[in-house]
C-alpha positions as CSV (number, residue, x, y, z in Angstrom):
1,M,0.0,0.0,0.0
2,G,1.2,3.5,-0.7
3,P,2.9,5.1,-3.7
4,R,5.9,3.6,-5.5
5,L,9.1,5.6,-5.5
6,L,10.5,7.0,-8.8
7,V,14.0,8.5,-8.8
8,S,15.3,10.5,-11.8
9,V,18.9,10.0,-12.7
10,R,21.2,11.7,-15.3
11,N,24.0,9.1,-15.8
12,A,25.0,5.5,-15.2
13,G,26.8,6.4,-11.9
14,E,23.6,7.8,-10.5
15,A,21.6,4.9,-11.8
16,A,23.9,2.5,-10.0
17,V,23.3,4.4,-6.7
18,A,19.5,4.5,-7.3
19,L,19.3,0.8,-8.2
20,E,21.4,-0.1,-5.1
21,G,19.0,2.0,-3.1
22,G,16.1,-0.1,-4.1
23,V,14.0,2.3,-6.2
24,E,10.9,0.9,-7.8
25,L,11.0,3.1,-10.9
26,L,14.2,4.4,-12.5
27,D,13.6,7.6,-14.5
28,V,16.2,8.9,-17.0
29,K,16.4,12.6,-17.8
30,D,18.8,15.5,-18.2
31,P,17.9,18.0,-15.4
32,A,20.1,20.7,-16.9
33,A,17.8,20.7,-20.0
34,G,14.6,21.4,-18.0
35,S,12.0,19.7,-16.0
36,L,11.7,16.9,-18.6
37,G,15.1,17.3,-20.3
38,M,15.6,14.4,-22.7
39,P,18.8,12.4,-22.3
40,T,21.2,11.8,-25.2
41,P,21.0,8.3,-26.8
42,A,24.5,7.6,-25.5
43,V,23.6,8.4,-21.9
44,L,20.3,6.4,-22.1
45,S,22.2,3.4,-23.5
46,E,24.7,3.5,-20.6
47,I,22.0,3.7,-18.0
48,V,20.0,0.8,-19.7
49,A,23.2,-1.3,-19.6
50,C,23.5,-0.6,-15.9
51,W,19.9,-1.5,-15.4
52,R,20.4,-4.8,-17.3
53,A,23.3,-5.7,-15.1
54,V,20.9,-6.0,-12.1
55,D,20.5,-9.7,-11.4
56,T,17.6,-9.4,-9.0
57,L,14.3,-9.8,-10.8
58,P,12.0,-8.1,-11.4
59,R,14.1,-5.1,-12.2
60,P,12.7,-1.6,-11.5
61,T,10.6,-0.2,-14.3
62,L,12.5,2.2,-16.6
63,S,11.0,5.6,-17.7
64,V,12.5,8.2,-19.9
65,A,11.7,11.9,-20.2
66,L,11.3,13.0,-23.8
67,G,11.0,16.8,-23.3
68,E,8.0,18.9,-24.1
69,V,5.2,18.4,-26.6
70,V,6.2,21.7,-28.3
71,E,9.8,20.3,-28.9
72,W,8.4,17.5,-31.1
73,G,6.8,17.6,-34.5
74,A,7.6,17.2,-38.2
75,D,9.3,20.6,-38.3
76,C,11.3,20.2,-35.0
77,G,14.3,18.4,-36.4
78,R,14.4,15.5,-34.0
79,K,16.5,12.9,-35.7
80,E,18.2,10.9,-32.9
81,F,17.1,7.4,-32.4
82,V,15.4,6.6,-29.0
83,D,16.0,3.0,-27.9
84,V,12.9,2.1,-25.9
85,R,13.1,-1.7,-26.0
86,D,13.6,-1.9,-22.2
87,V,11.6,1.3,-21.3
88,G,8.3,0.9,-19.5
89,Y,7.1,4.5,-19.8
90,V,8.0,7.7,-21.7
91,K,6.9,11.2,-20.5
92,L,6.0,14.3,-22.5
93,G,5.4,17.7,-20.9
94,T,2.8,20.4,-21.7
95,R,4.9,23.6,-21.1
96,S,4.0,26.3,-23.7
97,L,1.4,24.1,-25.3
98,C,-1.1,27.0,-25.0
99,A,1.0,28.8,-27.6
100,A,-0.3,26.2,-30.1
101,G,-3.8,27.8,-29.8
102,T,-6.5,28.7,-27.3
103,R,-8.8,25.8,-28.0
104,F,-8.8,22.2,-26.7
105,S,-8.8,21.0,-30.3
106,D,-5.6,23.0,-31.0
107,W,-3.8,21.3,-28.1
108,S,-5.1,17.9,-29.0
109,D,-3.9,18.3,-32.6
110,R,-0.4,19.4,-31.4
111,L,-0.2,16.5,-29.0
112,Q,-1.1,14.0,-31.8
113,E,1.5,15.6,-34.1
114,A,4.2,15.3,-31.4
115,W,3.5,11.7,-30.6
116,A,3.5,10.8,-34.3
117,E,7.0,12.2,-34.5
118,V,8.1,10.3,-31.4
119,E,6.9,7.1,-33.0
120,R,8.9,7.8,-36.2
121,V,12.0,8.3,-34.1
122,I,11.3,5.1,-32.1
123,E,11.0,3.2,-35.4
124,R,14.4,4.2,-36.6
125,M,16.0,1.0,-35.5
126,P,19.8,1.1,-35.5
127,A,21.9,-1.8,-37.0
128,S,22.5,-3.3,-33.6
129,A,18.7,-3.7,-33.1
130,V,18.2,-5.8,-36.2
131,R,18.1,-9.6,-36.1
132,N,18.5,-12.4,-38.7
133,A,21.6,-10.9,-40.3
134,G,19.8,-7.6,-41.0
135,T,16.8,-9.1,-42.9
136,E,14.1,-8.7,-40.3
137,P,13.7,-5.7,-38.0
138,C,13.2,-6.3,-34.3
139,K,9.7,-5.7,-33.1
140,V,9.7,-2.6,-30.8
141,T,7.3,-2.8,-27.9
142,R,5.7,0.6,-27.4
143,P,6.2,2.0,-23.9
144,G,3.4,3.4,-21.9
145,R,2.7,7.1,-22.4
146,I,2.6,9.5,-19.5
147,L,1.4,13.1,-20.1
148,V,2.9,15.6,-17.7
149,A,0.7,18.4,-16.3
150,Y,2.4,21.3,-14.7
151,A,1.3,22.6,-11.3
152,E,2.0,26.2,-12.4
153,E,-0.5,25.8,-15.2
154,G,-0.9,29.0,-17.1
155,Q,2.2,30.6,-15.6
156,V,4.3,28.3,-17.9
157,G,1.9,28.4,-20.8
158,A,0.5,24.9,-20.0
159,P,-3.2,23.9,-20.0
160,S,-4.8,23.5,-16.6
161,L,-4.5,20.2,-14.7
162,D,-8.1,19.4,-15.6
163,E,-7.5,20.2,-19.3
164,T,-4.4,18.1,-19.3
165,L,-6.2,15.1,-17.8
166,A,-8.9,15.6,-20.4
167,L,-6.2,15.4,-23.1
168,A,-4.8,12.2,-21.7
169,E,-8.2,10.6,-21.5
170,A,-9.2,11.7,-25.0
171,Q,-6.1,10.3,-26.6
172,Q,-5.9,7.2,-24.4
173,W,-2.6,7.9,-22.7
174,D,-1.6,5.6,-19.9
175,G,-1.1,8.0,-17.1
176,L,-0.9,11.6,-15.8
177,L,2.0,13.0,-13.8
178,I,1.7,16.3,-12.0
179,D,5.1,18.0,-11.8
180,T,6.6,21.5,-11.4
181,C,8.1,23.2,-14.4
182,L,9.9,26.1,-12.6
183,K,12.6,24.5,-10.5
184,S,12.9,27.6,-8.3
185,G,12.7,25.9,-4.9
186,R,8.9,26.1,-4.7
187,G,7.7,22.5,-4.3
188,L,4.5,20.9,-5.5
189,L,2.5,21.8,-2.4
190,T,3.1,25.5,-2.8
191,W,1.4,25.4,-6.2
192,Q,-1.5,22.9,-5.6
193,P,-3.4,21.8,-2.5
194,P,-3.6,18.1,-1.6
195,T,-7.4,18.3,-2.0
196,R,-7.1,19.1,-5.7
197,M,-4.6,16.3,-6.3
198,T,-6.8,13.9,-4.4
199,E,-9.7,14.8,-6.8
200,L,-7.4,14.2,-9.8
201,A,-6.2,10.9,-8.4
202,Q,-9.8,9.7,-8.1
203,R,-10.6,10.8,-11.7
204,C,-7.5,9.0,-13.0
205,R,-8.5,5.8,-11.2
206,E,-12.0,6.0,-12.7
207,A,-10.4,6.5,-16.2
208,G,-7.9,3.7,-15.7
209,L,-4.9,6.0,-15.8
210,L,-1.8,5.8,-13.6
211,F,-1.4,8.9,-11.5
212,G,1.9,10.3,-10.3
213,L,3.2,13.3,-8.3
214,A,6.6,15.0,-8.6
215,G,8.1,18.5,-8.4
216,Q,10.7,19.2,-5.8
217,V,8.9,16.9,-3.3
218,A,10.6,16.9,0.1
219,A,10.3,14.4,3.0
220,R,8.3,17.0,5.0
221,D,5.6,16.9,2.2
222,L,5.0,13.1,2.5
223,P,2.4,13.0,5.3
224,Q,0.1,15.1,3.0
225,L,1.0,13.4,-0.3
226,V,0.8,9.7,0.6
227,T,-3.0,10.0,1.3
228,V,-3.7,11.7,-2.1
229,G,-3.9,8.2,-3.7
230,A,-1.1,8.6,-6.2
231,D,0.5,5.5,-7.7
232,V,3.9,7.0,-7.9
233,I,5.9,9.8,-6.1
234,G,8.9,11.0,-8.1
235,I,11.9,12.8,-6.8
236,R,15.3,14.1,-7.8
237,S,16.2,17.1,-5.6
238,A,15.4,15.2,-2.4
239,A,17.8,12.4,-3.4
240,C,20.7,14.8,-4.2
241,R,23.3,16.3,-2.0
242,Q,22.0,19.4,-0.2
243,G,18.7,19.0,-2.1
244,E,20.2,20.5,-5.2
245,R,18.8,18.9,-8.4
246,N,21.9,19.5,-10.4
247,A,24.1,17.8,-7.8
248,E,24.9,14.0,-7.7
249,I,22.4,11.5,-6.3
250,D,23.5,10.8,-2.7
251,P,22.8,7.3,-1.3
252,R,22.3,8.7,2.2
253,E,19.7,11.3,1.1
254,L,17.9,8.6,-0.9
255,F,17.9,6.3,2.1
256,R,16.5,9.1,4.3
257,F,13.7,9.9,1.8
258,K,12.8,6.2,1.5
259,R,12.6,5.9,5.3
260,A,10.4,9.0,5.5
261,L,8.1,7.6,2.8
262,R,7.8,4.3,4.6
263,E,7.0,6.1,7.9
264,A,4.4,8.3,6.2
265,V,2.7,5.3,4.7
266,D,2.8,3.5,8.0
267,L,1.3,6.5,9.7
268,A,-1.5,6.7,7.1
269,Y,-2.3,3.0,6.6
270,G,-0.6,1.1,9.4
271,P,2.6,-0.9,9.4
272,V,3.0,-3.6,6.7
273,T,5.3,-6.6,7.1
274,Q,7.3,-6.9,3.9
275,V,10.6,-8.4,2.6
276,V,13.0,-5.6,1.9
277,S,16.6,-5.3,0.7
278,R,19.5,-4.4,2.8
279,T,19.4,-0.9,1.5
280,S,15.7,-0.6,2.5
281,V,16.5,-1.4,6.1
282,A,20.0,-0.1,6.8
283,E,21.4,3.3,6.1
284,P,24.3,3.2,3.7
285,G,27.6,2.4,5.5
286,T,25.9,0.0,7.9
287,S,25.3,-3.7,7.4
288,C,22.0,-5.6,7.6
289,S,20.9,-8.9,6.0
290,T,17.8,-9.2,3.9
291,K,14.9,-10.3,6.0
292,A,11.2,-9.9,6.7
293,V,10.6,-6.8,8.9
294,S,7.7,-4.7,10.1
295,S,8.0,-1.1,9.3
296,P,8.8,0.8,12.5
């Protein structure tokens, strides 16, 4: 019970730390390129190789940020191949989408155009992804699609949360993530109250959509956020040294956030006995064997 933890990483070294830390979803992005900065194909390949080296199954689900809807389209010049064979979900953001027009139909058309270009890029299979001596292309399994709504809404030229959810429903996306676009130190709860997010979580459940929360989420926010009903809580800043999103992922900060998340879930729903890894029980730098424990 309670939301799964997603941690965003920017290179293979950070991925190794997050995987050792027992994350449930490993997200790949370039934080220097924005809220949903798209990683380069080389960086993504290195992180996927790190993920494949994990010998404990099932591995965490992989997700990849693909930037903003307005950065995609037939005239946007995206030509780099995106290898999604191991990716569970891809994310597209809605920043500046209102510049495409003032009507819902304008946004819908622009979103369809963007996804069509994403699919064209996905289908550009490199030589290494071809089997049977180059005679038969590999089948690419399409990842789930997560549309990102921004908590700042019109301040970043994005449709409202309700309008973004309507877009996701109308085009049969697989989930909705509420994030912050302006990484200015103001976290999710300074933009939107828990009551509104709870309402959106309920609507997503009724529509069969995954629902996630992110946006400079801090451990102090968790008592309010775990009861919203989100499937996923995503972090980067909270797992980095000194809470700085452009710093390296710190295993101790990740441990502390995981502990705070478990405590918030226990407080909201009661302790749950579970089998957890060493890193879920012991702070980095201490030793503890894998065993069944009850959350404190």
